[in-house]
LOMIVO-388601 format. One record per residue (C-alpha): residue in one letter; x negated, y, z. Coordinates in pm, whole numbers, plus 50000, padded with zeros to 5 digits. Layout:
BEGIN
aXYZ ...
// end
This chain:
BEGIN
n500005000050000 l497025023449954 f496865044649643 y494325065449457 d495685099949371 h494795100349002 p495865130048787 f499495125948680 k499855092548858 q499165074149182 i497555040649112 p496835011849354 r493465015249523 v490944988449423 d487654991949612 r484674976549435 c482124990249681 r481134955049791 t479694949049447 c476604965649596 h477354967049970 q477544929450004 g476664926950373 i478824956050484 d480934935750732 q478354908850820 k476484913051151 p473244895351042 y472364924050806 m472074952751057 d468424958850958 a468684950550588 p467784977450333 q470544996750160 p472854988249993 f472984954650176 r473014968250534 t475874961750776 h478264990450848 p477645006451192 n480104999351476 l481814968451340 d483974967351652 l485505000451540 y485204999051162 l485584970550911 g485294941551159 s488224917351147 g489054925251510 s488564962751476 p491324989051440 h490184993951077 p489664959050927 l488044958550584 e490784937650430 s493394964050525 f491574997350491 g488804991350241 c486095017650198 t487315047549998 t490305052950226 c487865068450473 h484815077050262 a486665089149948 g484935084749614 l485955065649302 d487325032049415 r486705012949091 a483105024449039 t480244999449044 s477255022949021 f475685047849261 q476385077149029 n479955068448937 a480995060549295 g480725097549380 h478075097449651 s477565132549795 p474195143249940 r474185156850293 s471385181950226 e469315197949953 e466435174750040 q468595143949991 r469925158149665 k466375161149528 e465535126049649 w468595111449475 e467905130349152 k464415115749141 k465305080849264 y468705074049105 g469095100748839 w471965114949044 h473855145448917 e477115163248995 d480095146848829 h482285176048726 f485145153048630 l485415134048960 e488055151049174 t487505130149488 p483765126749550 m482695109249867 h482405129250187 p478765136850269 m477635118150579 n477605150350784 g481285154250694 i482425118150712 e484915124350995 a487105142950744 g488405108850639 c489995102950981 y492655129850980 k494925116050709 c495925088150949 h495155104451285 n497115136651239 a499715131051510 s497425141551794 s495115170751869 d492275146451941 v490985120851693 p489135092151865 q485395090451791 a485495122551584 a483845149151800 a482885172251513 l486355170751357 n487975177551695 n485595206551747 g486605221051412 r490275219151503 d489525236051836 l487605263651657 i490505269751419 r492825273451718 i490455296351912 y489515318651618 g493085320351492 c492595309451129 f496315301251124 g497065338351157 c496235343050788 h496435307550652 k499215282050676 l497655251350838 p499405219150947 g499445214251322 y499155251151408 e502765261851376 n504405282751648 i501135291251823 r500745325451980 k498495350451802 v494935348351931 g494175385351956 p495395409552223 d498655428552186 l497825462452032 s501185478252107 t499705491852434 v496105496452320 s495845533252418 g496335523752783 k493315500952777 l490725514452533 t489495547152384 k489585556652018 e485805559552015 w485395524152150 v487805509651894 r486065526951603 k482665513851716 w484115479151771 l485635477551422 m482305486351262 n480865453251384 p482215435851696 k479005416051742 d477105448251801 f479055450652127 k478395414452229 s476935386152029 e479695362052139 a482565383752008 r485205363251824 m486645392551629 p485295390351271 q483565418151079 f485695435150810 w483375463250698 w479765464250581 n479935429150437 s478595414850110 n481115433649897 n481455466650085 s477975476250201 g475535503050091 p475455541050090 q478365542949847 w480575524950100 d479565541750426 k481985571050402 r484895550050279 n484395523950553 a484325550850821 a487535566150680 e489315532450673 i488325524551032 n489455558651153 a492795555950970 i493575522251128 t492655535751473 e494885566151430 y497805544251322 l497405521651626 w497385551551861 s500455566451696 k502405534351770 s500945526252111 k503135528152421 p500895522252725 k502265500353000 e502545517253338 l500345497853580 p499695502753951 a496615522754039 g493875496654061 r491695494854370 t488155507054326 g485055505654542 g484725467754545 n481505448654614 a479895438954283 e477695411654432 a480695395854603 g482565397954272 k479745379554096 q479965351454353 i483745349154307 i483445345953929 e480785318953967 s482765298954222 v486535300654163 g486505284953815 c486245313753566 f483485295853376 g485875268453265 c487135292552997 h484705321853003 a480995328152979 i478825358553031 g476435361852739 p475355334252498 i476165297752573 q473245274952495 d472065239052535 v475545223652559 p477475201652311 n479615217852041 q483005210752196 s481795222352538 q480715255152382 t484075258252211 r486035252452532 r483835277652717 r484875302252444 h488575296452514 g488665329952695 f486765360352575 n483125364652673 l482845386552983 a479635404252882 n479555442552869 q483055448053008 g481915479653185 s481335495552845 k484845486252733 v487495490253004 s487825507353340 a487485490453678 s491115499753747 w492305481153436 i490165450853520 y491615450353873 n495195448753745 w494255422653485 v492545397753718 k495115403553993 d498055394353770 p497325389953396 a501005384553312 q502015418953442 v499595434753193 w500455411552904 p503415387852952 q502325365752658 t498765360752782 k497215326052808 m495195337653109 p496485320753425 s496545336153771 l493795326654014 r495815341554300 l493075365954395 t493545387454701 d493345425154668 d489775424854799 e488745396554566 a490255414354265 a488495446854358 n485175428654393 v485575411354057 a486475444653895 a483405460754049 y481135433453913 l482585431853562 s482595469653528 s478885469353616 l478115448353306 k477315474153041 n475675477652702 p473715510452702 e472695506752337 w476335503752239 e477315534252441 a474565554652276 k475475542951926 p476675572751718 l479935571451528 p479775578751155 q481255611751049 v484725608250897 e485005630050587 e488385639750445 p487405634250080 a486725597550162 l490145595050327 d491695611650022 e490155584849802 v491705557250014 t495095574450035 l495195581549662 e494475545149589 f497565534349782 l499735562149636 r498835550949284 a500255516549354 n503795530449315 s503235562849123 t501465576648822 d498095592848883 i499585627748848 e502445620049088 a500035604449336 r497775634949336 e500755658049390 k501895637249688 l498385637949830 k498285675949815 g501415677450028 m499995655650308 n498115668650611 l495265649650780 d497505630951025 q499875620150751 k497005607150540 n495605587250833 l498945571750928 y499885564150567 s496545548050487 g496165531250826 e499455512850789 r498565500250443 l495025490450540 i496415469350825 a498685452450572 r495785447250329 y493435431650585 g496145412150767 c495285425051117 f498785414751230 g497795378151183 c495875379751512 h497415410051684 t500915422051766 i501155455851594 p504305477451589 g505725479451239 f504435444951138 e506755422651337 n507995404251027 a504865405750812 q503795373350643 p500255358750648 i498015371750370 g495715341550327 t495855311550096 e497845281750223 l495415254350330 t497865225750384 e496175205250110 a492765221950108 g491015188250080 s492865180149758 k492485213749588 l491045209749239 i487405220149229 s488165238448904 q490455261549104 l487605272849331 d485745303949216 f482015298549268 g481135332849128 f477505335649024 l476145315449316 p473845285749252 i475565263249505 e476875227649489 h480115226249290 s482175206849543 r484915214649792 h482495208650076 g479915232349927 w482475259549849 y484135258850191 e480775259650366 q479705290250166 k483085307050219 l482765302850595 k479155314950604 d479755346250394 p483385349250280 r482905377950037 i479665367749868 f481575355149564 d482165391749469 v478435398249431 g477565407349073 r481135415948979 v482745449548910 k486025453249100 r488245480649233 p488455482049616 e491935466749621 e490685437149414 l487855427449647 l487915396249861 k489345404150204 m488405375350435 p486205389350713 n482925374450831 f483095354651157 h479335348751158 f479885312051242 a476885291151344 d475955263751096 k477295236251324 d480645254251349 v480755258850972 n480255221450932 s483055213551181 i485595236851019 t484645224950670 m485315189650789 v488845199750892 l489535216750558 t488325187150352 s490435164050570 l493685180750463 v494565158950166 r497865150750002 e496985114049975 p499935093350104 v499195068650383 p501715041250465 l503545047150790 e502375013950934 m498725024450894 r499025058551058 d497995065851413 k500945055551630 t500105078851916 n502995080952157 t504955113452117 a504505120952488 i500735116852450 a500585138352135 e502605166552294 g500565164552613 r497265166352430 q498495196752240 l499435214952561 i496195204552732 a494235219152440 e496335250952446 k495715256052818 n492075244352794 c492485219853082 r489335201652969 g487315232953040 c487455221953405 h488745186153410 l487535153753257 i490565140453065 e490485108652858 g486705108952890 a486195144252752 g485785178252915 g484575189353257 d482495216453089 i482415237853402 r480575211253602 p477005223553538 t477895256753703 f478455239854042 s475655230154279 a477095196554391 q479305169154246 a481765171954535 l482575207554423 w483615197154072 p487235199453960 p488665164153976 n488345137753707 l491895131953579 a491315096253461 t494285074253564 e496165105653677 g499475091153561 f498895058653751 k497405077654044 t499885105054133 q503575105054208 p505645126453965 l507565141354257 w504265155054390 l502685164154056 h505625184953930 p505665210954212 f501865211154215 l501745220753846 k504395247353901 d502745262354210 p499275248454285 g498685275154547 s501265258654773 v499245226354798 r496085225555009 l494355194154890 r490765206054943 p491215240455102 w487525243455190 l486565246454822 t486165279954650 a487205266454307 r490945266554269 m493535253154029 p495005283753851 t498695291453835 f499645287353469 h503295296753520 f504345264553348 t507955262253243 e509955231753353 q509515217553005 q505745222853005 a505305207153348 g507375177553232 t505255174652917 i502075171153123 e503665146053361 r504965124653074 y501575126552906 f499665113153205 s502245085753260 a502165075752892 v498365074352881 d498335050653179 k501435031453063 v503325036053391 d506985042953461 y508185078753446 p509805095153631 f511075069653886 i508745051154121 s509305035754461 t506955047454734 e508305025955013 i505775002555175 e506654967755297 t504514961855605 d504564951555970 a503054963056297 e500174938256287 r499114949355941 l499234985756051 r497074977356354 v494524959356136 g494584987955888 a493825013156163 d490924991356281 l489464988755929 f490055025855867 a487875033156172 k485225007156088 l484855020055733 q484485055555872 c486935069755618 q487295102055814 s483595109555786 c484385122055433 h488175124755427 p489575149755682 t493135146355805 s493625183755847 n493025215455646 a490185227255868 l486525222555774 p485185197156030 p482365209856255 g478915203056115 k480245195655766 a479645214755442 p482275215855165 e480115193754942 d480205166455212 l483975162255198 a486615144254991 p490395151454965 n492595154755271 l494235120955341 m497265136255511 l498745141055163 a498075105555041 s501575091655098 q503175121254917 r500615123654639 l499345088954545 r501045058554403 p500665028954641 e499465005254365 w496725029354261 v495295030954613 l494914992954616 r492954993654290 w490895023654400 l489805007754726 q488824975754547 d486524991954287 p486215030154282 q483425029454022 k485665012153771 i488135040953784 f485665069953821 p482135059253716 g479615078453923 t482055086954203 r480615092654551 m483245069554698 p481435038054816 t482455003154703 f483284985355029 f484304952754866 p481684945754596 a482464918254348 d480104893254189 a480364863153961 a481214840054250 h483664864454409 p485474883954133 e487974897854388 g485154911854601 v483444903554928 s484544919255257 p481994933455503 f484314920555778 p484724882855725 n486384878356066 i489304901655994 l492294885255821 g490004856355735 g487894878755511 d490804881655264 v489804912055056 k493264918854914 a494874916255258 q492324939955411 i492724965555133 r496494964155167 a496214969155545 v494065000355495 r496525013455236 d499505007555467 h497785025255757 l496905054255528 f500465057855399 i502465050655715 t500365060856013 v498155088055866 g500415101555593 g503825096955755 g505195077655459 r508205054455450 r508315016855497 s511164994755383 s510744967955649 l508904963355977 t508654927356085 p508334923256468 n504854912756577 
// end
């Protein structure tokens, strides 16, 4: 049921790759030379017991290329680099096949073949680069200009500009628009002016006029929100400590992020970089923002960290101390009215003759020219794709639809005069590196020039986004072969990505990017493996809605933010965790069947195992203990944990959380797969009985839980 999308007709796919790759699914040929070598990871790809058996999926379903080919050249191999291209030309006589519409993915873009089947979830298993590309598209807001599958109904990524005059100054905005990365290297806002097709002395005056016109339009429409007077005079050093300890670095960074994996960098860029804020906004504005982000911007993704007035004032003092003196000293270019006239006349000519346009221009004063041109420049550049701007509430995206970018005919891509590889992969890479370079060497009017701004993506990010674009193909895949990710899991992963939960937490083996910023493992945000099997929905729901009301580890400075989840969103996360762990939702029974003797034995074992040396049974920090010495408060166990999970946890903590500090009291070996008790004289050394006794004591005696029966001793 797999087809090759041939021009004018879909024909059954017939892979002849094994004509050369004869040992591709045979383990004995792992070290054989190509083309006889075994495919890597046979347990995941091609092996008969893998999710992608060769007899069902073949080769070109994932790799692309010409299925019926029996030669290196005709198969459509794509070099991963210029060096490999030269090697192939010399070794195999390789050359670009201009008539092959589906060349193979280069090996540094091979994950593009995953998405056609795995498009129901925000995470594709074993495809870190592809997942990173999808995260980058979400964070940088590519969907604001381009229609992209999977990014519908997502909030615009840029701040609301309907109140901009209450936050920024005109001078700051004009400098920012010249090149956002001059303000801070980690800025996500792209550069619209002084690019490949609008640089040089002949453009300087026009660019300055365009920037000023847009700024004047924004100010004319801005209605500042009335905010309380922010507290000033905070302690900057105390504010620095708060930012480093409460969890801000799960979403934010200060300055460049280095020496971390791609997806970790991307998640740390979920929120804007905090560098140089003192050169941007006032301490009063920062105070109101960190105290309650939603009062400043109701649609913000920024959660509340429930800072006190003093904490907010200290954070504001610290952030406002971070400045960029070079930026502040940077002069603004002079705006000359003749340059503005040129821009205004260009727009007037769109609907009038040249004579009529010039007459209209004569009747306009400076403000009218700025507002007229500013509105049309915003429409031309599509600023409303990322920002809410009054007057553009119903404007449509200006970019090309990318729903089938991976199937777009190469002949429809304009390579200009650039000596680059004529392939989708090569074109998309170049477009992302320098979007307007295809105009170089051409004579165009300003309104005809390419408009996509330059994001200055790093090469690794270009590769990840290119992988996403080449993955968007129109090739039909049978329903039975698509990823059958549970709807609850797919929706949960989407919300988790939107809220950047993995910035702090390890979820499904990924995330926890904030961990390196803490001095000890005990201070890390919790690993959420088995969270659905671990926690009771009746506890998790109110915790998600109001985490400040639950004091699980009150001695820690890091805190779970208040995301203001709706009932639906909280339910989505609960269903997700339950679906991942394949446990019942929402009903569970928390009653414990026990008796007095078992509770007595449990109390004895609880004392012998010294559980309270790490787990307090109150909210107070025990004398002589540091926060990094402690584990969660056990008083909440009966309300928070599922009884069955506690049994499994006590038997083998390392199996659930590898690397956990929780000791394994009942180690297993080949002769004793259920474990060996350190107390052979208690309950006859029965490990399961001892673990159950500890659990019952924890739930009934310590936690005040319910029991369904109590057999007399």
